[in-house]
C-alpha beads as a LAMMPS data file, in Angstrom:
LAMMPS data file: protein, C-alpha beads

217 atoms
216 bonds

1 atom types
1 bond types

-500.0 500.0 xlo xhi
-500.0 500.0 ylo yhi
-500.0 500.0 zlo zhi

Masses

1 110.0

Atoms # bond

1 1 1 -136.532 458.363 -5.234
2 1 1 -135.527 461.811 -6.482
3 1 1 -137.764 464.456 -8.091
4 1 1 -136.914 463.715 -11.770
5 1 1 -137.659 460.014 -11.316
6 1 1 -140.920 460.847 -9.526
7 1 1 -141.967 462.990 -12.486
8 1 1 -141.107 460.136 -14.841
9 1 1 -143.297 457.816 -12.784
10 1 1 -146.225 460.244 -13.144
11 1 1 -145.867 459.831 -16.923
12 1 1 -146.177 456.076 -16.515
13 1 1 -149.129 456.520 -14.141
14 1 1 -150.891 458.700 -16.740
15 1 1 -150.952 455.819 -19.238
16 1 1 -153.748 453.730 -17.650
17 1 1 -155.667 456.961 -16.984
18 1 1 -155.450 457.902 -20.679
19 1 1 -156.571 454.425 -21.752
20 1 1 -159.440 454.458 -19.261
21 1 1 -160.716 457.834 -20.475
22 1 1 -160.566 456.900 -24.160
23 1 1 -162.000 453.400 -23.731
24 1 1 -164.911 454.342 -21.460
25 1 1 -167.765 455.628 -23.641
26 1 1 -169.888 456.665 -20.666
27 1 1 -167.025 458.465 -18.935
28 1 1 -168.508 461.872 -19.800
29 1 1 -171.188 463.494 -21.885
30 1 1 -170.541 462.396 -25.458
31 1 1 -172.199 465.485 -26.892
32 1 1 -169.987 468.011 -25.102
33 1 1 -166.649 466.443 -25.989
34 1 1 -165.520 466.308 -22.352
35 1 1 -163.873 462.907 -22.855
36 1 1 -161.826 464.100 -25.830
37 1 1 -160.730 467.312 -24.104
38 1 1 -159.742 465.516 -20.894
39 1 1 -157.845 462.787 -22.765
40 1 1 -155.998 465.442 -24.788
41 1 1 -155.045 467.302 -21.603
42 1 1 -153.749 464.103 -19.956
43 1 1 -151.645 463.229 -23.005
44 1 1 -150.209 466.745 -23.339
45 1 1 -149.288 466.935 -19.647
46 1 1 -147.740 463.458 -19.737
47 1 1 -145.707 464.386 -22.825
48 1 1 -144.480 467.626 -21.232
49 1 1 -143.024 465.684 -18.302
50 1 1 -140.618 464.054 -20.766
51 1 1 -138.734 467.328 -21.034
52 1 1 -139.154 468.384 -17.422
53 1 1 -137.643 465.269 -15.822
54 1 1 -134.588 465.339 -18.073
55 1 1 -134.021 469.058 -17.469
56 1 1 -134.290 468.682 -13.695
57 1 1 -132.038 465.615 -13.654
58 1 1 -129.294 467.506 -15.484
59 1 1 -129.713 470.740 -13.519
60 1 1 -129.789 469.068 -10.093
61 1 1 -127.115 466.498 -10.919
62 1 1 -129.571 463.660 -10.293
63 1 1 -128.948 461.510 -13.348
64 1 1 -129.322 457.960 -12.041
65 1 1 -129.342 454.454 -13.479
66 1 1 -133.014 454.141 -12.568
67 1 1 -133.792 457.382 -14.390
68 1 1 -131.890 456.250 -17.471
69 1 1 -134.014 453.098 -17.472
70 1 1 -137.390 454.648 -16.608
71 1 1 -137.298 457.679 -18.946
72 1 1 -137.108 455.876 -22.308
73 1 1 -139.397 453.130 -20.979
74 1 1 -142.036 455.714 -20.045
75 1 1 -141.747 457.330 -23.489
76 1 1 -142.199 454.048 -25.329
77 1 1 -145.113 452.945 -23.126
78 1 1 -146.901 456.284 -23.569
79 1 1 -146.538 456.238 -27.353
80 1 1 -147.508 452.567 -27.637
81 1 1 -150.536 452.990 -25.362
82 1 1 -151.720 456.098 -27.204
83 1 1 -151.574 454.560 -30.677
84 1 1 -152.955 451.165 -29.717
85 1 1 -155.884 452.919 -28.043
86 1 1 -156.395 455.258 -31.016
87 1 1 -156.769 452.240 -33.317
88 1 1 -159.929 451.430 -31.352
89 1 1 -160.930 455.008 -30.563
90 1 1 -160.629 456.515 -34.051
91 1 1 -159.851 453.759 -36.600
92 1 1 -160.807 455.999 -39.514
93 1 1 -157.690 458.089 -38.887
94 1 1 -155.396 455.541 -37.226
95 1 1 -155.563 452.100 -38.870
96 1 1 -153.717 449.237 -37.211
97 1 1 -150.762 449.312 -39.637
98 1 1 -149.978 452.908 -38.632
99 1 1 -149.742 451.892 -34.991
100 1 1 -147.434 449.024 -35.963
101 1 1 -145.132 451.406 -37.884
102 1 1 -144.980 453.981 -35.082
103 1 1 -144.491 451.470 -32.271
104 1 1 -142.048 449.418 -34.337
105 1 1 -139.933 452.531 -34.879
106 1 1 -139.786 453.183 -31.130
107 1 1 -138.595 449.673 -30.346
108 1 1 -136.134 449.703 -33.258
109 1 1 -134.471 452.835 -31.882
110 1 1 -134.416 451.323 -28.382
111 1 1 -132.785 448.184 -29.755
112 1 1 -130.127 450.159 -31.614
113 1 1 -129.333 452.167 -28.484
114 1 1 -129.042 448.991 -26.412
115 1 1 -126.612 447.459 -28.885
116 1 1 -124.659 450.727 -29.035
117 1 1 -124.419 450.798 -25.230
118 1 1 -123.106 447.228 -25.182
119 1 1 -120.458 448.270 -27.728
120 1 1 -119.364 451.202 -25.581
121 1 1 -120.883 454.172 -27.409
122 1 1 -124.148 456.114 -27.403
123 1 1 -126.517 457.362 -30.088
124 1 1 -127.698 460.841 -29.173
125 1 1 -131.261 461.946 -29.905
126 1 1 -131.234 463.730 -33.260
127 1 1 -133.001 467.001 -33.989
128 1 1 -135.220 465.078 -36.382
129 1 1 -136.198 462.718 -33.570
130 1 1 -137.056 465.649 -31.285
131 1 1 -139.150 467.246 -34.035
132 1 1 -140.885 463.912 -34.539
133 1 1 -141.883 463.945 -30.878
134 1 1 -143.519 467.373 -31.289
135 1 1 -145.428 466.234 -34.377
136 1 1 -146.400 463.089 -32.493
137 1 1 -148.014 465.110 -29.703
138 1 1 -149.899 467.273 -32.198
139 1 1 -151.105 464.283 -34.204
140 1 1 -152.327 462.295 -31.185
141 1 1 -154.208 465.279 -29.738
142 1 1 -155.682 466.165 -33.141
143 1 1 -156.875 462.584 -33.705
144 1 1 -158.490 462.496 -30.263
145 1 1 -160.309 465.803 -30.883
146 1 1 -161.314 464.768 -34.414
147 1 1 -163.301 461.906 -32.869
148 1 1 -165.822 464.496 -31.687
149 1 1 -165.326 467.468 -34.033
150 1 1 -164.634 467.742 -37.747
151 1 1 -164.365 471.503 -37.395
152 1 1 -164.121 473.878 -34.461
153 1 1 -166.150 477.069 -34.250
154 1 1 -164.141 480.250 -34.720
155 1 1 -166.178 483.413 -34.304
156 1 1 -169.382 481.401 -34.420
157 1 1 -168.478 479.771 -37.733
158 1 1 -167.167 476.193 -38.030
159 1 1 -164.037 476.872 -40.028
160 1 1 -161.152 475.313 -38.015
161 1 1 -160.547 471.978 -39.817
162 1 1 -159.750 469.638 -36.907
163 1 1 -160.257 466.495 -38.979
164 1 1 -157.948 467.547 -41.799
165 1 1 -155.290 468.777 -39.384
166 1 1 -155.422 465.365 -37.696
167 1 1 -155.228 463.571 -41.061
168 1 1 -152.240 465.597 -42.244
169 1 1 -150.476 465.390 -38.868
170 1 1 -150.839 461.631 -38.539
171 1 1 -149.514 460.942 -42.045
172 1 1 -146.677 463.430 -41.589
173 1 1 -145.811 461.760 -38.282
174 1 1 -145.686 458.307 -39.913
175 1 1 -143.331 459.709 -42.559
176 1 1 -141.151 461.342 -39.893
177 1 1 -141.087 458.092 -37.910
178 1 1 -139.716 456.220 -40.907
179 1 1 -137.192 458.938 -41.821
180 1 1 -135.969 459.355 -38.225
181 1 1 -135.664 455.568 -37.853
182 1 1 -133.471 455.544 -40.965
183 1 1 -131.469 458.470 -39.533
184 1 1 -130.825 456.574 -36.285
185 1 1 -129.899 453.423 -38.212
186 1 1 -127.383 455.298 -40.373
187 1 1 -125.849 456.914 -37.269
188 1 1 -125.650 453.502 -35.572
189 1 1 -124.193 451.767 -38.624
190 1 1 -121.489 454.382 -39.148
191 1 1 -120.378 454.112 -35.511
192 1 1 -120.458 450.331 -35.404
193 1 1 -118.659 450.145 -38.761
194 1 1 -115.845 452.394 -37.504
195 1 1 -115.612 450.326 -34.346
196 1 1 -115.354 447.107 -36.368
197 1 1 -112.666 448.666 -38.567
198 1 1 -110.636 449.601 -35.474
199 1 1 -110.957 446.041 -34.191
200 1 1 -109.723 444.635 -37.501
201 1 1 -106.751 446.997 -37.525
202 1 1 -105.889 446.152 -33.926
203 1 1 -106.083 442.428 -34.707
204 1 1 -103.902 442.904 -37.780
205 1 1 -101.273 444.883 -35.824
206 1 1 -101.175 442.283 -33.046
207 1 1 -100.818 439.489 -35.598
208 1 1 -97.915 441.314 -37.262
209 1 1 -96.194 441.820 -33.907
210 1 1 -96.559 438.166 -32.980
211 1 1 -95.191 437.123 -36.351
212 1 1 -92.190 439.468 -35.891
213 1 1 -91.550 438.095 -32.400
214 1 1 -91.596 434.518 -33.682
215 1 1 -89.176 435.349 -36.482
216 1 1 -86.842 437.118 -34.022
217 1 1 -86.694 434.019 -31.855

Bonds

1 1 1 2
2 1 2 3
3 1 3 4
4 1 4 5
5 1 5 6
6 1 6 7
7 1 7 8
8 1 8 9
9 1 9 10
10 1 10 11
11 1 11 12
12 1 12 13
13 1 13 14
14 1 14 15
15 1 15 16
16 1 16 17
17 1 17 18
18 1 18 19
19 1 19 20
20 1 20 21
21 1 21 22
22 1 22 23
23 1 23 24
24 1 24 25
25 1 25 26
26 1 26 27
27 1 27 28
28 1 28 29
29 1 29 30
30 1 30 31
31 1 31 32
32 1 32 33
33 1 33 34
34 1 34 35
35 1 35 36
36 1 36 37
37 1 37 38
38 1 38 39
39 1 39 40
40 1 40 41
41 1 41 42
42 1 42 43
43 1 43 44
44 1 44 45
45 1 45 46
46 1 46 47
47 1 47 48
48 1 48 49
49 1 49 50
50 1 50 51
51 1 51 52
52 1 52 53
53 1 53 54
54 1 54 55
55 1 55 56
56 1 56 57
57 1 57 58
58 1 58 59
59 1 59 60
60 1 60 61
61 1 61 62
62 1 62 63
63 1 63 64
64 1 64 65
65 1 65 66
66 1 66 67
67 1 67 68
68 1 68 69
69 1 69 70
70 1 70 71
71 1 71 72
72 1 72 73
73 1 73 74
74 1 74 75
75 1 75 76
76 1 76 77
77 1 77 78
78 1 78 79
79 1 79 80
80 1 80 81
81 1 81 82
82 1 82 83
83 1 83 84
84 1 84 85
85 1 85 86
86 1 86 87
87 1 87 88
88 1 88 89
89 1 89 90
90 1 90 91
91 1 91 92
92 1 92 93
93 1 93 94
94 1 94 95
95 1 95 96
96 1 96 97
97 1 97 98
98 1 98 99
99 1 99 100
100 1 100 101
101 1 101 102
102 1 102 103
103 1 103 104
104 1 104 105
105 1 105 106
106 1 106 107
107 1 107 108
108 1 108 109
109 1 109 110
110 1 110 111
111 1 111 112
112 1 112 113
113 1 113 114
114 1 114 115
115 1 115 116
116 1 116 117
117 1 117 118
118 1 118 119
119 1 119 120
120 1 120 121
121 1 121 122
122 1 122 123
123 1 123 124
124 1 124 125
125 1 125 126
126 1 126 127
127 1 127 128
128 1 128 129
129 1 129 130
130 1 130 131
131 1 131 132
132 1 132 133
133 1 133 134
134 1 134 135
135 1 135 136
136 1 136 137
137 1 137 138
138 1 138 139
139 1 139 140
140 1 140 141
141 1 141 142
142 1 142 143
143 1 143 144
144 1 144 145
145 1 145 146
146 1 146 147
147 1 147 148
148 1 148 149
149 1 149 150
150 1 150 151
151 1 151 152
152 1 152 153
153 1 153 154
154 1 154 155
155 1 155 156
156 1 156 157
157 1 157 158
158 1 158 159
159 1 159 160
160 1 160 161
161 1 161 162
162 1 162 163
163 1 163 164
164 1 164 165
165 1 165 166
166 1 166 167
167 1 167 168
168 1 168 169
169 1 169 170
170 1 170 171
171 1 171 172
172 1 172 173
173 1 173 174
174 1 174 175
175 1 175 176
176 1 176 177
177 1 177 178
178 1 178 179
179 1 179 180
180 1 180 181
181 1 181 182
182 1 182 183
183 1 183 184
184 1 184 185
185 1 185 186
186 1 186 187
187 1 187 188
188 1 188 189
189 1 189 190
190 1 190 191
191 1 191 192
192 1 192 193
193 1 193 194
194 1 194 195
195 1 195 196
196 1 196 197
197 1 197 198
198 1 198 199
199 1 199 200
200 1 200 201
201 1 201 202
202 1 202 203
203 1 203 204
204 1 204 205
205 1 205 206
206 1 206 207
207 1 207 208
208 1 208 209
209 1 209 210
210 1 210 211
211 1 211 212
212 1 212 213
213 1 213 214
214 1 214 215
215 1 215 216
216 1 216 217
């Protein structure tokens, strides 16, 4: 077990901790917002490990089959756990259909990558997909904090609109999820279409050669 894979496993281990914090009303003092702050910190730290493990794996030359399996699995589990829990934790901001859209997008992309791998090519993470991940972190943290605060005090005055930031972020993230899913699908379709065209041409050429050989005989 190398260091990058160990870091990936910590991301998976953070998932039940996040669920436990958010789903345990008596975990901390409800009036101080300790539960929301702690849950936000756990989610942020878990999300940061997504970049750290990949960077270390490339830098140390420790890219392994296990790592290639665990890393995307950890990402999907973290996102799915966060949004399923938020449906219960803050349903006013995260209705069930939003969780279905976000989680469905994650599994759609995973399915496309699996098919691409079986066909002998890869679909690289797009810049839009990376940006979506950043917005996803912001939206999840904002929704968690908005459970306790509608505004945050700045200079003694409650003027930082936590609720509205969460509302805007979550809707923007749903839009990005749909657009990035379409982006991945287009990239997949163009590659698979070119591969199918090459197969048809190769079949046609082989058929012509066989026909020529038969006629020569």
